[in-house]
C-alpha positions in Angstrom: -4.0 3.9 -9.5 -2.3 6.8 -8.5 -3.3 9.5 -5.4 -4.3 11.8 -7.5 -6.9 10.0 -9.7 -8.6 8.6 -6.1 -8.4 11.6 -5.1 -10.9 13.4 -8.5 -12.8 10.4 -7.3 -13.2 11.4 -3.8 -11.8 7.8 -2.6 -11.6 7.6 1.1 -10.1 3.8 1.2 -7.9 2.2 -0.6 -8.5 -0.8 -1.1 -4.9 -2.7 -2.0 -3.1 0.4 0.6 -5.0 -0.9 2.9 -4.5 -4.8 2.6 -0.7 -4.5 1.9 -0.7 -2.7 5.3 -2.9 -5.2 7.0 -0.3 -8.1 5.8 2.4 -5.3 6.2 4.0 -5.0 2.7 5.0 -2.0 1.0 2.6 -0.8 -1.6 3.2 1.8 -4.2 1.6 3.7 -6.5 2.1 3.0 -10.2 -0.2 5.6 -12.4 0.9 8.3 -13.6 -0.2 11.6 -12.6 -0.9 14.7 -15.0 2.1 16.3 -14.3 4.2 12.7 -14.9 2.0 12.3 -18.0 2.5 15.4 -19.2 6.2 15.2 -18.6 5.2 12.1 -20.9 3.9 13.0 -24.2 1.0 9.9 -22.4 -2.8 11.7 -23.1 -5.9 11.7 -20.8 -9.2 10.6 -21.2 -9.9 14.4 -21.8 -7.6 14.9 -23.9 -8.5 12.6 -26.4 -11.7 13.6 -26.2 -10.8 17.5 -27.1 -8.7 16.3 -29.7 -11.3 14.2 -31.6 -14.2 16.9 -31.0 -16.2 14.4 -28.7 -18.9 15.5 -26.2 -19.9 13.7 -23.1 -22.0 11.6 -24.8 -20.9 9.5 -27.9 -21.9 7.3 -30.4 -20.7 3.7 -30.8 -18.3 4.5 -33.5 -16.5 7.7 -31.4 -16.8 5.2 -28.6 -14.9 3.1 -30.7 -12.4 5.9 -31.5 -11.6 6.3 -28.4 -10.7 3.3 -26.9 -8.4 3.2 -29.9 -6.8 6.2 -29.2 -6.3 5.6 -25.4 -5.1 1.8 -26.1 -2.7 3.7 -28.0 -1.5 5.4 -25.4 -0.9 1.7 -23.2 2.6 1.7 -24.4 3.5 4.7 -22.8 1.8 4.0 -19.4 3.5 0.3 -19.4 6.7 1.2 -19.9 5.4 3.7 -16.5 4.5 1.2 -14.0 7.3 -1.0 -15.0 9.9 1.2 -14.2 8.5 2.5 -10.4 7.8 -1.6 -10.3 11.3 -2.5 -10.7 12.5 0.7 -9.1 10.9 -1.9 -5.5 13.7 -4.0 -4.6 11.4 -6.8 -3.2 12.2 -10.3 -3.8 7.9 -10.7 -4.7 6.2 -8.4 -5.9 2.2 -7.9 -6.2 0.8 -5.6 -9.1 -2.5 -5.4 -9.6 -4.0 -3.8 -13.0 -7.1 -3.9 -15.0 -8.3 -6.8 -17.4 -7.6 -4.9 -20.2 -3.5 -4.9 -19.7 -3.2 -8.6 -19.5 -2.1 -9.3 -22.8 -0.3 -6.3 -23.1 1.8 -6.1 -19.7 4.5 -8.7 -19.0 6.8 -8.5 -17.1 8.5 -11.7 -17.1 
């Protein structure tokens, strides 16, 4: 997550941050904001929709094409996450990610 993304959706409470505060552990937001995405060439869903000429209502084949295009951005995004994680000098870390990223994002 990024603060920008949470603000976009009108979030007033950040669950992971609240839990970290309750446990007295450090919390960081790892997802790139729009400026960071632009500088790294990570396209947003809106940019991809615009490139594909898609509106808000999609056919099943358009959903599949959009999903594939979004997945093509994952390596760049996951690389950003890893850089943020590695910058934190702690013995253990809890990283919360979407279930779709389980197979593609590994930290050994």
